[in-house]
Structure formats: C-alpha cells, structure tokens
N, C-alpha and C positions, 0 to 999 in steps of 0.2 A: 861423603863417600860411604858413610855407615849404611845408608840405605841400599847400597849396591854390593856390600861385602859378600853376600851370599848369592848374588845374581851375575857378577862380572869377573873377568880375569884379564891379565895383561900378557900379550904375546910380543916377543922380540921382533923388531923390524929388520930389514936388510942392513948388513954391516956398513957402517959409514954413512948411513942416512942421517940427515940433520933436519929437524923440524923446529929447532929453536927451543926445545924444552929439556934438552940435556939427557934424554933417556935412550938415545941411540935409535930413535924411530919406532919405539914400542907402540902396539895397538890395543885398545880396550874393546873386548868382545862381550856382549850381553847374552846370557842364557835365556831360553823361553820362560816367561813368568808362569808360576804354578801356585795353587793354594797350598798352604802348609798342611802336611799330613795326609793329603789325598792324591795319590799317584794318578796319573792320567788314565792309565789302563783300567783301574778299578771303577772309576766314575762311569765309563762307558758300559761296563757289565751291569751295574745297578740300574741304569736307564732301561736297558733291554729287559731286565727282570720285571721292573714295574709295569712295562707295557704288556708283558705276557700275563701278569696277575690281573690287570684290569680287564683284559679280554676274557679271561676265565670267569671273572665275576659277572660280566655282562651275559655270558653264555648261561651260567648257572641261574641267574635271575630270570632270564627268559624261559628256561626250562621249568623253573619253579612256578612262574606265573602260568605257564601253559598247563602244568600239573594241577594247579588250583582251579583253573577254569574248567579243565576236564573233569575234575572231581565234582565240582558243583553241577556241571552239566549231567554227569553220570548220576548224581544224587537226584536231580530233578526227574530224570528218566526212570530211575529205580522206584521212586515213591509213587509213580503213576500206578503201579500194581496195587497200591493200597486204596485207590479210589473206590473200587467196588465194595470194600469193607466199610467205607464211610456211608455208602448208600444203604447198606444192609448190615449194620454193625452187629458183631457177635454179642448176644445178650443171654446170660444164664442167671436165673434167680438164685439169690443167696438163701441158704437154709438156716432156720433157727432151731437150736437144740436146747433141751432143758438141762438142769444140773444133773439129773439122773439119766442123761444121754438118750433121751427120746426126742424124735423130730416132732416139733409142735407147730410148724408152719413155715412159710416163706417170708422173706423180708421184701415188701413191695411198696411202691409209691402209690400215688393217688389214682385209682381206677385204671391201673396200668398206664399206658400212654395213649392219648387221643391225637392222632396225626391230622393236621389241617393242611389245606391248600393255601396258596398265597392270598386268594381273594376271600378267605375265611378269617383272616387276621386283620383287625382294624388298622388302617394306616397310622393312626396316632400311636399304636403300640410299636410299630416299626420305627417311627420317628423317635419315640422315647428311648428305645434301646440303642439306636444309632447315636443320639445326642450325648448319652452318658458313657457308652462303651467304645465307640469308634466313629468320630464325627467325619472322618475322611473315608468312610466305608465305600462310597460310590466312586471314588477316584483312585484309591490305592490299589496295589497289585496283590493284596492279601498279606503283605509283610510290612511291618513298620521298622525300618532300619534303626531309627532312634530308639525304639522300644527294645530291639534286640541288643543294641549297644549298652543300654541301661541295665538290661537283665544280665548281660555278660559281666559288667563291672560289679554288679551286686553279688553275683555268684562267686566271683573271685575274692571279693572282700569278705564275704561270709563263709567262704570255703565250703559252700554247698549250693545245690540248685534251689535258689530262693525265689527269684523273680519269675513271673509267668508271662504268657503272651499278652498282647494288647489289642490286636485287631480281632474283629469278629470271626473271620476265617481261621485265624490261629486258635482262638478260644474253642471254636467248633471242633477243630482237629484234636485239640488237647482233650476235650471231653470224650470224644469217640475213642481215643487211644488210652484213656485213663486206666483201663483194666490191665494194661501192660506193666503198670507200676514201675516205670523207668523214667526218672527225671534227670538223666545225665545231660551234659551240654550237647553231646552228639544227638541225643533224642530231641532236644530243642531245635537243633539245626534241621533235623529230619522233619519236625513239625512245621518249621518255617518253610522248608522247600515244598512240603505237601500243600500248605496253605497257598503258596504262590501258584502251584500247578492247579489247585482247585479253583482259584479265581480266574484262571484262563480257560478252564474247561466248563465250569458251571456258571450260570447267570447269577448276578448279585441277588436277585429275588429268591432264587432257589437256595442259595447259601443262607440267607436271612430266615427263610421259612424253616429249613431243617434245624437251624440253630435254635429258633424259638420253640420248636417241637422237642428239642433235646434237653434244654437246660432245666435245672432244679430251682423251684421257687419257695422251698421251705414248706413245713407242715404237710409233708408227704406229697406235695403237688409237683408232678413231673411233666413238663411241657406246658405251653401257654394256655391250652384249653383247660387242662386240669387246674391250673392256677386261677384262671378266670372264674371257673365254677366254685373252687374252694373259697375264694375271698369275696366274690361279688354276686354270685347267683342269687343268694337270698335277698340282697339289696335290690336286684332287678325284677324280682318276682311280681311286684305290684304294678310297676310302670312300664317295664321293658323285659318281659320274661324271656329266658334263654336256657339252652342246655338240655331241656327235656325233648322227648320225641316230638317231631313236627315243629320244633322251635329253632331259631337261629343259634349258631354257636355263640357261647358267651364271649369268646375272644373277639368276635366281630362287633360286639356292642360296648367295648371298653371306652370309657371317657378319659379325658386327659389326666385327671388326678389319679384314676385307677391304673392307667398305663404307666404313669410315672412311678407309682408305688411298686408295681411289679418289676419295672426296670431297675429300681433301686435295690430291690431284694437280691438281684442276681449277684452283686458283688460279695455279699455274705448272707446266705439264706438264714443262718442262725442269728448273727449279730443284728441284722436288719429286719427281724421278724416283727411285724406290726402288733402281734399279740403279746409276745414275751418282752419285746423292747420297743414300745410305741414311740418313745422320744427319739431314739436313733432312727427308726423307720421314717418318721415324719421329717427329720432333718435331711435324710438322704432323698426322700421324695421331693422335697422342696428344691434341692440342688438340681435334680433332674428337670423339674419344671422350669427353673431358671435357664438351664442350658437349652431347653426347647424354645424358650422365648428368644434367647440370644441368637439362636440359629434359624429363627424364622418359621419354626414348625407350629407354633401357636401364637395367637394374638394377645395383646395386653389384656383385653377383657376376659379372654379364656384363662389366662394366667391368674388374674385376680380372683376369679371364681374358684379355680382349682386349688389355690393356696389356702383357701378358707375351708375346704372340704374336710370332713372328719375321716379318720382312719376306720377301717372295719373293726368291729368289736367281736369278741369271741362268740357271742350268741348269734352273730350273723354269718358265721363260717359254716361251710358244708364239708363234711369229712367222709371218707370212704370206709368200707368194711375191711378190716384187717384180715389177711389170709392166714390166720393162726387160730389155735385152740384157745388162747388166752389174749384176746385183743387189747384189753386194757393194759396189760403188762407190756406187750410188744409195742404198743403205741408210745409207751414211755421210753423203751429201749431204742426204738428206731432212729431217732435223731442222734442219740449217743453214738451209734455205730458210724453215722455219717461224720460226726465231729472227730471221732477217734481216727478216722482215715484221712483226716486233713480238712474236713469241712468243705463248704462251697460245692462247686459243680463237680470237681474231680472226686471228692469224697462221696458224693451222692452216686456218681456213676459206679464207683467201686462197690459201694454198699448194696445197691439195688440190682446191679447187673454183672457183678464180678464173680459169681458162682462161689461165694464164700460160705463157710460154715461158722455161724455165730453161736457159740455156746454161752447160754445165759445162766443166771443163778436160780431161776425158778425151779422148784421141785414139784413135779406133777402130782405126787402123792399128797403133799401138804396143800397144794393149790386146790385139789379136789376136796380135802378136808375143810378148807376155808369156805369154799362155795357151798358145801353141804351144811355147814354150821349156820350160815346166814339164811339159807333157804329153810332150814328147820325152824328158826325163830321168827323169820319174816316171810311167810309164804304168800301173803296177799300183795299182788303187784301194785295196787293202788294205795298201799299204806306206806309207812316209813321205809326207807332203804338203808343199806349199810355199806361202809367201806372198811377194808381190813388190810393191814400190812404186817407181815411177819419177817423179822430180821434175825439172822444167825449171829449171835453175839461174838463168836470167835473171829469172824472175818468181815463182819459188816455187810453180808450179802443178803439180798432180798430173796426169801424162799417162797413167799406167797403174797399175792396182791389181788385184791378184789376192788375194782373201781366203779362197779355198777353191775347190773345183771341183764342188760339188753343193749349191747353195743351198737347194733344197726340203728336202733331208734334213739338211743341216748349215749353217744360216744364220749360225752364229757367224763373225764377220769376223776372221780371223786377222791381217789387215793392220793393222786399226785398233784391235782389242780384245784380241788375243792377246798378253798380257804374258809374255814368256819371257826367260830369262836370256841376256845377250848374250855371255858368255864374253870372249875376248880382243878382240872387236870394240869393247869399251869402253876399251881401252888408249889409243887416240888422244886421249881426253879427259885422261888422266893425262899423256900426253906434252905436250899443249898447255899444261897447267897448269905443268909443269916448265919449259918453254921461256919462258913468261911470267915465271917467277920467276928467270930468268937462268941456268938450268942448261943447259950446252952439250950439243948432240947428241954431241959427241966426249968428253964426260966419262966416266970409267971407273967401272965398278961390278963388284962381285964376284958371279959367278954360281955359287951353290952351294946345296945343300939346307940349309934352316934352319928351326928351330922357335921360334916366338915365344910367350912366356908373357903372357897378357893379364890384365887385372884379374879377380880372383876365382880365379886359378889355371888358367883355361882355356888350352889349348894350341892354337896355330895353326901347322900345318906346311905349308911351301911346297916343292913339288918340280916339276921339269920332266918332260916326257914321257920315259919310259924312264930316268929319273934321269940324263939327259945334260946336262952343265953346261959352260959355256964358260970357266970360270975367271974371268979378268979380261976384260971386254968393254965396249964403249961403249954409250951409251944408244941411239944410232941402230941399232947391230947388234942390240941386245936387242929393238928394235921389229921389225926385219926378220924375226927368227927367233922372235919372241913368247916371250921369256924371262920366265917367271913370277917366278923368284927375283929378278931385277933389278927388275921392275916393282912388286913389293911394297915393296921398299926405297924406290923413287922415290915411291910413293904415301904412304908413311909420312913421308917428308921434306916433301912439299908439303901434306900433311894431307888425308885423304879428304873432309872437309867442304868444303874449298875446291874439290876436284875436282867434287864433287856440284853446287856452286853454278855452276861454269863449264858443266857439262853441261846444267844446267837452262836457263841463259841461251842456250845454243846451240840448244836445241830439244827436249830431253827433257822431256816434260810429266808423266810419272808420277813418284811420289815416289822419291827416290834415297837409299838408306841411307848411313851414314858409317862402316861397319865396315872392318876391315883387308882383307877380301876384295874390297872395291870395285875396286881396280886390276885384278883378274882377272875382273870382271864378276859378282861374287857379291853380288847385290842382294837386299834383302828383298822387293821387288816387281820384276817383270821390266819389259822395255821392249817397245814395239811396233815392227814394221818401219816404220810411218809415221813415228814419232818418230826412229828411227835414220836414215832417209833424210833427214829434215829437218835433223837436227843435223849430219850429215856434209856436207850442202849448205853449211853455214856455213864449213866448210873450203874447199869448192870456190869459194866467192865471195870468198875472201881475208879471211875473218873477219867477214863481215857476215850477220846473220840476215835472210833475205828472206821477206816474207809479204805480205799484202794487206789492203785495207780490208774485204774480205768473208771474211777468215780466221776459222775457228772459234776461239772463246775469246779474241777480241780484247778487251782491256780488263779481263781477269780477274786483276788484281793481279800477283803474281810469276810466275804460270804464263805461259810465252810463248805467243803465238798460233801456231796450227798452219799447215800449208801450205794453199794455196788449192784449193778444189774448185768454186767458182762464179765464172764470169766476169761474168754479168749476168742480170738478171731483167726480162723485158719483159711489159707488160700486153697486153690485147686490142687496144690501139691501135698496137702495135708499138714503143712507146717504153718506155724504162726506167722502172719504177715508182718512186714516191717512197717512201723509207724513213721509218719513224716518227720517227727521230731526226734527220731532215734529210738532204738529198742524194739522189742517184739510186742505184739498185741496179746500179751498175757497179763492178767491182773495180778498185782502183787500187793499184799497187805501193807497198809500204812497206819500209823497211830500218832496221836497228838495228845499229850497230857492237858487236861482242862481243869480238873478240880484238885485241890490239895489232898495230900494223903489222909485217908480216913473219912473224908467228908462224904463221899459216895456211900461208904459203909454205913454211916449214921443215917443218911437219908433212906437207904434200903431197909434198915432195921425198923425205922418208924413207919415206912409205907407197908411193911408186912402187917402191921396192926390194922391198916385200913381193910385188908382182906380178912383178917382174923376176927375182927369185931366191929369194924367201922362200916362205911357205906359200900364196900365192895365184897361183902361176904358171899354173894352169889357166884363169885369167881373161884371159890375154894375148890381144890382138888385133893382128895386124900393122898397122902404120901408125897406131896409136892409143896415146897415153900414158895410162895408167890408174894412179890411186892408190887403194888400198883396204886393207881388213884383214879377215882371217878371224876366226872365233870358234867355239869348240867348248866345250860345257859338260861338266862331269864326267859320266862314264859315257856320253858321246856322246848325251845327250838332246836337245840343240839344236845346230844348226849354222848359221853365218851367213857371208855375204860381203856387205860393204857397200863400195861403191867409186864413184868418179866419174870422168868425163871433163870436158872444158871445158864441155860443154853440158848434161850430165845427171848426176844422182846417183841410184843404184839400190841398194836394200836387198833382200836375199833371205834368207829364213829357211826351214829345212827341219827337220821333226820330225813327231811324231805329234800331231795336234791335240786329241784328246779325253783324252789321258792322257800322263804322262811315261813314256816307254819307251826304254831304251837302244838305240841303233842301232849295234850292234857288228859286224854282219855284212851289213848291207844294201847295201854298196857292193862288189860282186864278192867277197863273203865278208869284206871288210874293214870297218872302222868308218867311219861317216859323220862326217867332219870338215868344217870350213868350206871347205877347199880342194877338196872332192869335188863333191857335188851342187850346193851353193850357188854355188861359183865357176863350175861348168860352166853352170848355168842363167843366171847373170849374163852370161857371154860369149855364149851363144846368143841371149839376148834383145837384147843390144847389137848383135850382128851383124844381127839383123832390124831394129832401130831405125835402124842406119846405112844400110839400104837405103831407108828413108823420109826420114830427115833426114841427108843425106850431108854428110860433112866437106869443108871447102874444101881444095883442093890446096895442099900445103906441101912444103917441102924440108927434109931433115934439118938440124938445127942443132947437134947434139952428136955428135962422132965416136964417143964411147963408146956412143951409142945407135944407131949406123948399122952394123949388121952384127955386133954383139957385145953382151954383157950388162955393164952398168956394175957395177963391183965395190964402189963406195962411193956413197952418195946424194949427188946434186949439192947443194951447200950453199945455193944461192940460187934454185933454180927455183921457178916460181910454183905456188901451191897448186891452181890450176885447170889441169890438164894440157891441152895443146893437141894438135893432130893431128900431132905429130912421130912419125916411124916408131919402132917398138919391135921388138926382135928376138924371135924365137919360140924361140930355142935353149933347151933345157932346162938349168937350172943344176945344178951338182953339189950333191948333198945330203950331209948329215952333218957338214959343217965347223962346228966350234965351236958345236955345238948347233943347227945349221941344219935347214932343212926337208928332207924326203925328196924323191924324184924328183917333178917336177911333174906328169908325165902329160899325155896328149893331152886336148884339150878336146872329145873326141868323146863323144856320149851313149852310155850303156850300152845293151846289147841290150834288147829288149822285156821280157825276164824280170826286168829290174831290176839286172843286174850292171853293174859299173863298167867303166872302160876297161881297158887292158892294163897299167896301172901302179898302184902303191900310191897311197893318198890323198896329196894334195899337202901336207897339213900333218900327215901321219902319218909312218910310216917311222922309220928309226933317226935319232936325234939331233934330232928336231924340238923346237922350243921350246914346242909346244902341250902343256904338261904338266898333270898333275892336282894338286890341292891337297886338303888336309884342313883346311878352315876352321872357325871357330867356327860354332855353330848360328845361322844368320841368317834362318831362316824360309823359305828356299827361294825359288823363282821363281814367284810366283803368276801366274795367268792371268786374274785379274779385270781387266776392261777399264778403261782410264782414263776420267776425266770429260772428254770431248772436245766439249761443247756440243751434245750431241745424242745421241739414242738410236738411231733407225733400227732396221732389222731385225737381230736377233742371234739366236743360238741357244744350245745347251748349251755351257757353257764347260768347258775342261779343268780338272782338279783343281788346287787352289791350291798344292800342295806339290811343286815340282820340285826339282832338285838345288840345294844351297846355294851353289855357286860355279860359275864358268866356268873352263875350262881352256885354251881356245885360240881 
C-alpha cells in the first residue's frame, strides 16, 4: 500500500453494507497519476511555447537565407558597373622625385605595355600559364570556392588579409583593382563576384589575353610581349628574329622552356628572377614543365628537351630606356618600389600605375658633380669608363650614383651590378680583423717575396710591385704602402674565413671566397662599388652599419641590408602609403654595431696616411681630412679608390665595362692604378660636393697636420675624419717600399693623358705589387642579388684576373 499512499483514499460505503472485510463497505478511490513536481497545466503551456519558438526560428532562417541570396545577387549586379574599368583600367604614371625635391622622371615598366591579340600569343604560353596558375580555367566559373575558403581561413588565423585569389579571372581582377589599395575581406568578395560576372560576360580567350597583357614579369617587363622581348629577343635574333618592325611578335615565337620560365616568374617576379635567382627560377620553370606534361600540353620528347635548356643570361637580355634623368639610379630603385609595395603583380601595378610620388635619396647637385668629375677625367668614350657611388654617412642614403655614361646603348649598371676584383682596397677589412684580434698596428712583419705551397701541391707566390720590399715593417706602414707580402701573412694569421665574415657584416653583399688571395682582393666573385661604399661607410661611422627601414634586402638572413635609395612613397592624397606588412612608406634610419669600440677609429687613422703619403695622395683636398685606400688588380684590369670624410663615403671604380682589358698605358702612357684616375675623380667630385654641402669652419688641431705631412699615423684619431686642414705637399716616394710621387690632382688633357707625374701608386718601390695566386676563378661580373632587377644590360665576361695587386 505504500505505493498508493499518495494516490488513493478510502470512502465510507452505505451503512450496514457487508462485504466481508469488516470496514463497513468502504471503497478505495485512485487519483489520476501525475509526475512529481510538474503540474498538468504548466506542461501544456511549455509545449505551446516551444512550438511558437520553432516556428519563429524557421521564419528567421528563411528570411536570413533570402537576405543572403539577395545580397549576393545584388553584389553580382553591382559589380557589373566595374567591367568597363577592367577593359580600360585607370593608369597614372608614378613620379620620381630627388632628395632636393626635383622631379627627375617617371617610374615606368618596359617599353610601356604592348597589347597583343589572342592569335599573337603562342598557344604554348597560354598552356603554361594555365597549367601552373589555374588548371581548371576552361571549366570553372571564374571563382574557386575551395580557394576562397582557404583564403578566408588564412585571413582569420593570421588576423589580416593574407591569402590571394587563385583563378586567372580572380588574379586579373585583383591586378586591375590593385591601385585601390584595399585588401579587406569585403573587397575579396567583391573581386570574386566580379570574376564570376567577368567569366559569364567575356570569353575565356579574352580573359586570358588581357591577363597576359597585364601581368608583371620582372626586370621592368610589363605584359607578355615586353617579357618575351626582354628575356628572349636576343636569343631569337639569329634563328627566329622577332619584335622589330616587320617581324612577328616575340610572344608568338615562344618555345616550351621559354613559356614555362615566364609562367613561373608570375608567382614572384623578384624571387623567381632568372638573373638574380637562377636556381629558384629554374626550379620553378621545371615545375611548370612537369605540370604541362601531366596535363597533356607537351609531349615527353618536348619535356626532355625543355628541361635541359639553359636559362637566359644577363648578356642576352634586352632592356628599355628609363624615362628619367638618371636612368642608372632609377633602374636600381625601380624594383625596390615594387617590393616595398608588396611585390608581385599587385606591387607592380601600384608602382607603375598608381600615380604615386616616390621621393628618392639622389641629390641632383651631387649627381651632376659626379657625372662632371668622370667626364673631366675620362672624356674619351672608347677608353676606360668609371662607376661612382656616394653615400651620406649620417643616414646611409645614396646621394649620387654613376653606373655608366650611355644608358640606351649600355644599360648594365656598373655601380650596382658590376662585380669586379677590389685589389688592395679590400685590405682594410683584413686590417680591421687583425685589430679586433688584438694585433697592434705597430706589430712588426717581414716584407719579402715568399711562395706558399697549398694543399694538393699548388703554389701561391706573393710579391710586391717591382719586387720592392721593406724588410722588417709595421702593420700600419704595410697598410700605408700597400705591402702585399705582409698582408698575406696577416690574412693567414687571422684566417680568410673570418675576414670574409667581417666584410659581409660590414656591408659586402656578394659571396666572399676564403682563399689565400683574399687579403689582396683575389675573390672568386667581385664586389660592386655600391657595396664597397656601404662597407667603408661602416668605418666612417665608427664601426656601425647604417641602413634604413626601406633598404633593399632588409630581413634576408645573413646578407646585410643595402644602402637606402628611397625616402618615402606618397599616394595620390599626398600622404605616405600603407605598406602591406604594416607601417607607412617612410624610411627610418636603422643601425647595427659591427666593429668593437675603437677599431674603426684605428683603421681610419691608418688609412689617413694612405692619402697623406701613401698611394692615394692624388685624393688630397686642402682643409679636409680624408681616409681611404687604393686598389689595383693584376695586369691593371681594375682600379679603385674608396675613401671617406666625416660626412660622405665615396667609391670610384675605373676599368673597361664590357671586358677585362689591362690598362697599362691609358694614364699618360703609364698604367692605370688606384691612385691615378680613381683618386683624381674622387677628389674632383668631392670638391664639387663641398661647394654644395660646405664644411663648417674649424681650426687645426694637430700641429703635424698644419703645414706638414704626418710621418706616422695618429694612434687614436676618429675613424670619421673631420674638417681639419691637411697639407698638400707631395710626399717622398720609394722609402721602404713606399708609393711613388703623388702627382697633382689635375685631370689629364682631353686626349686621355694623365698629369705630369707618374701614377700615385705606381713608380719605384710602391707596395702595389703583383701576385701569382692559386686559380680562384677570377673576378666575375655577374651582378649580385640586390632585391631587385631594374634595367640592366650586357654584362662583362665572368673571368677577370684572379687576384688584386694594389
């Protein structure tokens, strides 16, 4: 009964009834069964509420779905108004300004753009771009839903718009709208909608044609025809000429390996540049060829032939005329602008068609002074040529750059791409390494001819100029008179690999070999005037590498950033544009300590004596303290002078640009050494510079420098020389292997003859000696990877003399 205690009750029956149980006829009545705690009325109300809620959700879902569909439909209709802009996109040239706020030209691609029709583009080129960029191009609707989902996930996880479009129509839309500088998620949806609409209004062939006419292929080549001419016109000249008047378009003559290379460049015009990064370019080209084979666009024999084909070399490239006053400089800056704006197709579109104002670091007054100095010393066009780079020490900005004197006929930039052997101008890096290791400038070394036997039995003979040796001499004196015999010993003691590491940290960006000829400038690959100026600037700043937030190569691992060429980039609104990685396009000075305290000061003090009484006396300027070093390679194929004042560091190279040719008689019948043309050009340029950027008035602080020539290097003078007066007296030559007569710093006559004295680092007893080093591959002229291609031309041959001598 316990189970019924709360569900039953007993009622009394009629009086006197008897049913045999003795309770007087009572009845048991059961109440209706209920769940505990849930009254019947409440349960019914809850059910009605749930039904209403479900109905409401269904209605809201339907309305929301309708709203989404309506919004997408409206978006598709709205973007239709953008189609005319894609047919004739707005294009406004970007303007280039100088440091002194003068317009010096426009930022342009290669020969502007050459628009082609569908039948003017080789089918193999179309197949190559489809195979690597959008293999379902002919079947999709212009939108890759998987690609959009992947991009959305990437954007959410990275908290920024990171992933791009994947189909060719999407990429085309993205390129054409790049100037809007808006990479929000909404903008990506708009691009996807426009690509969908485009694919239903335009034919696939039209989309592919316009895409190939629009994309950037690096090295200033904008559009497929410009790219085909830039990379392959020279190679087709003999067997299949193209591109010139009356000839077929070069894009119609492309072969499978050429088409695959161009298609591979599209992903990253800078990173897959076949000139700057041939290994990466070939790897990418081979991937494209494999895709073409797998998708049936080429046969196995075609693939086998294409995979063995060589990449185009720099001397086979054809480049345009820059639309600027200083084409060598702007060809260096051009790719940097593209890279700063994000690189690739979008960066190129913004750079060349965004109507930007690019303020550079070049100073028109100093540039004019540099060009005038070179023309004054080297007037003969068939004689040696010169390259010059001037860097402002305070901020690492390039103020003047001469990479040649005839850009239309010789666009190869000797200042940024001409890798030549540095000769003895490399010795200051050995000196700095020795001083950091605790070797005193007054330590004594034996100066004599010596032959070293290397591994494998190879012999390495070191001798000074005219076999003149000092006997026992100090490291400081060996630097002043450029004693090869001593510096090879010093280099072996401190180890060439450690010298190479230090030189790299100081600013040399090209590979540096570790052979025994390193102390004499005998490198497997040469160095550029740009790098030499930047590395010497590290001495001038007291051992600190100076660069900027817009330096080329910033963040590229162990390779140091280069000097600065761009001050800021402004948009059409006059404000600095936003950079893809954050921040504004305004250069900010950065520094990196390289040398220990006091080391650069010691090097600077010793190198002052090179100008005062050594091989660089022709660079002397009254009232200015100068530190520098000459360099002359074996057989006088390259001549250098690199030096600095407190405010500027300047590197000058002289030689024949298109080949290695000994300059044994070009200076008044004498050989061209670092103390002749280079030192003279250096001085003439600095004199012109000082008229623009005058030195502050100072008084002499060192009696030895006031009216006479110091006989020993000051032990603690700063590495950055100030405006302390310096004598112009000619030092005596020939002492202990010293330099010959310094000679006047007067340019030679127009016929190319020198002054009235022998070369400054020639003559009897100079330390600028010759060597017979091991075979180290010579001094190549292949340009370094400097973050950018720009306009270049035919390069000099790769095999110059194996070592430097002075």
